Backbone as a ProteinNet text record, in pm:
[ID]
protein_1_A
[PRIMARY]
MPKILCPKCGTLLEVSIRLGAEIPSGKSAEGRFGLSAREAKCVDLAVYGCTNADIAVQMGIKEQVVKNYMRSAYDKIGCNNRADMVRVILLGRDRTSEAVSE
[TERTIARY]
-4739.8	-4672.2	-4569	-4440.1	-4339.4	-4348.9	-4304.3	-4301.8	-4158.4	-4120.4	-3987.5	-4000.6	-3899.3	-3894.7	-3824.9	-3884.9	-3822.1	-3699.4	-3581	-3461.6	-3461.5	-3540.2	-3542.5	-3637.4	-3758.3	-3858.5	-3900.3	-3859.4	-3893.4	-4033.9	-4107.3	-4243.3	-4239.8	-4330.1	-4342.1	-4416.1	-4353.5	-4410.7	-4434.4	-4544	-4565.9	-4489.8	-4395.1	-4302.7	-4373.3	-4467.7	-4528.7	-4607.4	-4666.2	-4737.2	-4636.4	-4530.8	-4429	-4358	-4332.7	-4253.2	-4334.2	-4460.6	-4546.8	-4513.5	-4448.2	-4412.5	-4419.2	-4440.1	-4439.8	-4366.5	-4292.3	-4222.3	-4327	-4334	-4431.8	-4411.5	-4517.7	-4513.3	-4408.6	-4328.4	-4226.4	-4099.2	-4090.6	-3972.2	-3880	-3911.4	-3826.4	-3689.3	-3586.9	-3451.8	-3431.8	-3522.3	-3508.3	-3505.3	-3403.2	-3390.6	-3339	-3294.7	-3243.7	-3097.9	-3024	-2886.8	-2788.6	-2827.5	-2738.3	-2716.7	-2811.5	-2798.8	-2829.6	-2759.2	-2792.7	-2925.5	-2987.3	-3114.6	-3098.4	-2987.6	-2965.1	-2940.5	-2863.8	-2841.6	-2973.3	-3054.4	-3183.2	-3274.3	-3275.2	-3358.9	-3311.3	-3180	-3125.2	-3165.4	-3151.7	-3185.7	-3334	-3420.3	-3563.8	-3599.6	-3542.8	-3571.7	-3516.6	-3401.3	-3345.1	-3435.5	-3491.9	-3583.8	-3706.3	-3750.6	-3862.5	-3823.8	-3695.3	-3650.7	-3589.7	-3570.5	-3510.8	-3363.2	-3317.7	-3175.7	-3101.4	-2968.8	-2889.8	-2919.7	-2939.5	-2971.5	-3105.8	-3206	-3338	-3324.4	-3247.6	-3229.5	-3160.2	-3059	-2986.3	-3079	-3165.3	-3259.3	-3356.6	-3409.9	-3507.2	-3448.3	-3323.8	-3261.3	-3186.4	-3171.9	-3102.9	-2953.3	-2895	-2751.1	-2692.9	-2560.7	-2495.3	-2503.5	-2502.1	-2511.1	-2395	-2276.7	-2162.4	-2186.1	-2254.4	-2286.3	-2381.7	-2479.1	-2570.8	-2490.4	-2396.1	-2313.5	-2236	-2186.4	-2114.2	-2207.5	-2328.8	-2427.2	-2461.9	-2480.3	-2518.1	-2405	-2281.7	-2168.2	-2161.1	-2178.9	-2177.7	-2292.7	-2410	-2526.2	-2501.2	-2441.2	-2409.3	-2322.5	-2221.6	-2130.6	-2204.8	-2291.5	-2364.8	-2467.9	-2531.3	-2633	-2566.8	-2445.7	-2372.8	-2402.4	-2414.6	-2440.9	-2340.6	-2338.2	-2240	-2297.7	-2428.3	-2488	-2632.1	-2691	-2825.2	-2931.1	-2923.2	-3022.9	-3019	-2900	-2883.1	-2941.6	-2916.6	-2967.8	-3120.4	-3180.7	-3327	-3384.5	-3322.5	-3367.4	-3360.8	-3251.1	-3235	-3339	-3361	-3457.1	-3598.9	-3638.4	-3775.8	-3802.8	-3705.5	-3725.7	-3676.4	-3597	-3548.4	-3448.4	-3383.1	-3285.2	-3149.9	-3048.3	-2915.5	-2865	-2753.3	-2699.6	-2668.7	-2619.8	-2580.4	-2701.7	-2814.4	-2932.4	-2989.9	-2973.4	-3019.3	-2931.2	-2799.4	-2706.6	-2730.4	-2761.5	-2786.1	-2914.7	-3015.9	-3145.1	-3146.5	-3046.8	-3045.2	-2996.3
-3860.1	-3909.5	-4013.6	-3991	-4085.8	-4218.8	-4321	-4454.6	-4503.8	-4578.2	-4638.5	-4785.6	-4861.2	-5002.2	-5014.3	-5088	-5112.4	-5201	-5159.4	-5239.3	-5371.9	-5380.3	-5503.3	-5608.7	-5566.8	-5664.7	-5651	-5542.3	-5523.5	-5472.4	-5435.3	-5384.2	-5240.1	-5208.5	-5072	-4989.6	-4882	-4799.4	-4658.2	-4597.7	-4456.5	-4378.9	-4299.9	-4235	-4143.8	-4062.4	-3965.9	-4035	-4150.3	-4224.8	-4285.9	-4340.8	-4406.4	-4306.4	-4187.9	-4090.8	-3975.9	-3965.5	-3861.2	-3721.3	-3707.7	-3573.9	-3570.9	-3453.2	-3433.1	-3304.4	-3302.5	-3180.8	-3082.9	-2963.4	-2864.9	-2833	-2797.8	-2763.1	-2654.6	-2674.8	-2577.3	-2585.8	-2680.8	-2690.7	-2805	-2875.3	-2983.1	-2926.6	-3009.7	-2967.4	-2963.4	-3025.7	-3032.6	-2892	-2867.1	-2738	-2626.2	-2659.3	-2557.6	-2585.4	-2483.5	-2493.8	-2552.7	-2567.7	-2625	-2774.2	-2842.2	-2986.9	-3063.9	-3174.9	-3265.1	-3332.9	-3396.8	-3466.2	-3575	-3648.1	-3756.6	-3700	-3592.3	-3529.2	-3478.8	-3415.7	-3361.8	-3473.4	-3587.2	-3698.6	-3750.3	-3762.2	-3804.8	-3706.5	-3578.5	-3475.5	-3481.9	-3491.2	-3496.6	-3617.9	-3733	-3852.7	-3837.7	-3772.8	-3747.9	-3654	-3554	-3461.1	-3536.4	-3637.3	-3719.9	-3806.4	-3817.2	-3895.7	-4029.1	-4053	-4179.8	-4184.2	-4301.6	-4321.7	-4337	-4333.3	-4355.4	-4493.1	-4592.7	-4727.2	-4728.7	-4660.3	-4650.3	-4584.6	-4477.4	-4403.3	-4491.5	-4565.1	-4653.5	-4757.7	-4816.7	-4917	-4852.9	-4738	-4669.3	-4632.7	-4587.4	-4541.3	-4651.6	-4767.4	-4878.3	-4857.3	-4790.9	-4764.1	-4809	-4807.9	-4846.7	-4734	-4772.4	-4674	-4574	-4618.8	-4528.2	-4420.5	-4456.5	-4358	-4252.7	-4297.4	-4203.1	-4107.9	-4160.7	-4075.5	-3973.4	-4015.7	-3922.4	-3812.5	-3850.7	-3751.6	-3654.8	-3707.9	-3623.2	-3525.4	-3570.7	-3482.2	-3370.6	-3406.3	-3306.4	-3206.5	-3258.4	-3171.6	-3079.2	-3130.7	-3045.7	-2928.3	-2958.5	-2853.9	-2749.2	-2793.8	-2701.7	-2619.7	-2681.9	-2612.7	-2521	-2557.5	-2476.6	-2516.6	-2646.7	-2694.4	-2804.5	-2840.1	-2937.2	-3072.1	-3079.5	-3206.3	-3216.6	-3332.9	-3364	-3272.3	-3248.3	-3164.2	-3022.3	-2970.6	-2837.3	-2832.1	-2937.9	-2944.7	-2944.9	-3023.7	-3030.6	-2893.6	-2824.5	-2690.7	-2595.3	-2598.6	-2509.1	-2541.4	-2669.1	-2708.3	-2666.5	-2695.3	-2668.2	-2521	-2451.2	-2310.8	-2216.6	-2270.1	-2189.6	-2084.2	-2104.4	-2007.3	-2072.8	-1991.6	-2042	-1969.3	-2012.7	-1956.2	-1808	-1766.5	-1626.5	-1534.3	-1573.8	-1487	-1486.5	-1597.1	-1600.6	-1512.8	-1518	-1440.3	-1290.7	-1251.3	-1109.9	-1062.1	-1148.9	-1107.4	-1105.3	-1165.5	-1168.7	-1041.5
-8342.8	-8225.2	-8268.8	-8240.7	-8284.8	-8213	-8281.4	-8223.6	-8226.5	-8124.1	-8120.6	-8087.7	-8123.6	-8087.1	-7952.8	-7862.1	-7733.1	-7756.8	-7712	-7736.6	-7661.9	-7556.5	-7477.5	-7533.7	-7573.7	-7616.4	-7762.1	-7829.8	-7970.1	-7994.8	-7889.1	-7902.3	-7953.2	-8043.7	-8093.6	-7989.9	-7943.3	-7837.4	-7887.7	-7845.1	-7871.8	-7765.4	-7809.5	-7717.7	-7619.3	-7664.3	-7573.3	-7462.3	-7490.3	-7385.7	-7290.1	-7344.6	-7263.2	-7173.9	-7225	-7152.4	-7094.5	-7133.9	-7079.5	-7125.1	-7240.3	-7287.8	-7439.2	-7491.8	-7636	-7666.9	-7776.3	-7815.5	-7867.8	-7811.7	-7859.5	-8007	-8073.6	-8215.3	-8239.4	-8342	-8376.9	-8295.7	-8202.7	-8117.9	-8157.8	-8266	-8312.6	-8348.9	-8337.2	-8372.6	-8523.3	-8597.5	-8742.5	-8803.1	-8883.6	-8950.1	-8861.1	-8740.8	-8648.4	-8613.1	-8580	-8529.7	-8630.9	-8756.2	-8856.5	-8840.1	-8773.7	-8752.8	-8880.2	-8899.1	-9009.2	-8974.2	-9071.5	-9047.5	-8941.1	-8945.6	-8848.3	-8708.2	-8699.3	-8568.9	-8512.1	-8596.4	-8551.2	-8501.9	-8570.4	-8526	-8390.2	-8372.5	-8243	-8132.9	-8160.6	-8062.4	-8027.5	-8128.5	-8100.8	-8016	-8046.5	-7966.9	-7824.7	-7811.4	-7677.9	-7598.8	-7665.8	-7598.7	-7547.2	-7621.5	-7575.7	-7455.7	-7427.7	-7313.8	-7349.5	-7477.5	-7520.4	-7482	-7445.1	-7416.9	-7549	-7541.9	-7663	-7722.2	-7636.4	-7684.1	-7756.4	-7700.3	-7766	-7903.3	-7908.2	-8032.9	-8137.1	-8093.4	-8185.3	-8246.2	-8164.5	-8214.6	-8312.6	-8274.9	-8359.7	-8495.5	-8496.4	-8619.5	-8694.6	-8632.4	-8696.4	-8709	-8607.6	-8607.4	-8474.3	-8464.3	-8339.4	-8237.6	-8111.6	-8004.3	-8010	-8048.6	-8058.2	-8163.8	-8271.4	-8375.6	-8318.9	-8237.4	-8171.4	-8083.8	-8008	-7921.8	-8003.7	-8120.5	-8207.8	-8258.8	-8300.4	-8346.2	-8233	-8113.7	-8000.3	-7966.6	-7967.3	-7937	-8040.8	-8168	-8273.9	-8254.3	-8217.4	-8193.2	-8074.9	-7967.3	-7851.6	-7896.8	-7978.5	-8025.3	-8108	-8198.7	-8285.8	-8208.9	-8109	-8029.4	-7926.3	-7885.3	-7788.2	-7645.3	-7622.5	-7487.1	-7452.1	-7323.8	-7275.8	-7239.6	-7223.7	-7181.8	-7230.7	-7208.7	-7257.2	-7196.3	-7066.6	-6998.8	-7054.5	-7075.9	-7132.4	-7273.6	-7351.3	-7487.6	-7489.1	-7401.5	-7394.7	-7360.9	-7266.9	-7228.2	-7346.8	-7419.8	-7535.1	-7642	-7669.8	-7773.2	-7733.2	-7611.4	-7569.6	-7540.9	-7486.9	-7453.2	-7562	-7654.6	-7764.4	-7723.5	-7610.7	-7561.8	-7548.9	-7547.3	-7516.1	-7391.4	-7343.5	-7219.5	-7231.6	-7344.9	-7358.5	-7349.1	-7408	-7399.1	-7258.2	-7184	-7044.8	-6958.9	-6981.9	-6900.9	-6919.7	-7041.6	-7070.8	-7003.9	-6998.4	-6942.5	-6790.2	-6727.4	-6580.7	-6518.8
[MASK]
++++++++++++++++++++++++++++++++++++++++++++++++++++++++++++++++++++++++++++++++++++++++++++++++++++++

């Protein structure tokens, strides 16, 4: 279970307890979609529900760098926003395969 530092108080929090969700086994972004290790970590934390600020604190980088990683990840995954990205990561589908099946 991943842990993050709360950006407001600095307390170490277990993400799944804080957010009530866990990424199912095999659904991590790591090693998928041609993402770099840093992009994959940003994506996985975003899937857990972390904000860009939370991710920046956890990774020890600036929030703007997180935004850059996320934009690059959106492009590689083929989505336009965070909600779309979470759906693709958790369901393992993209829009084109959904459109074909409809």
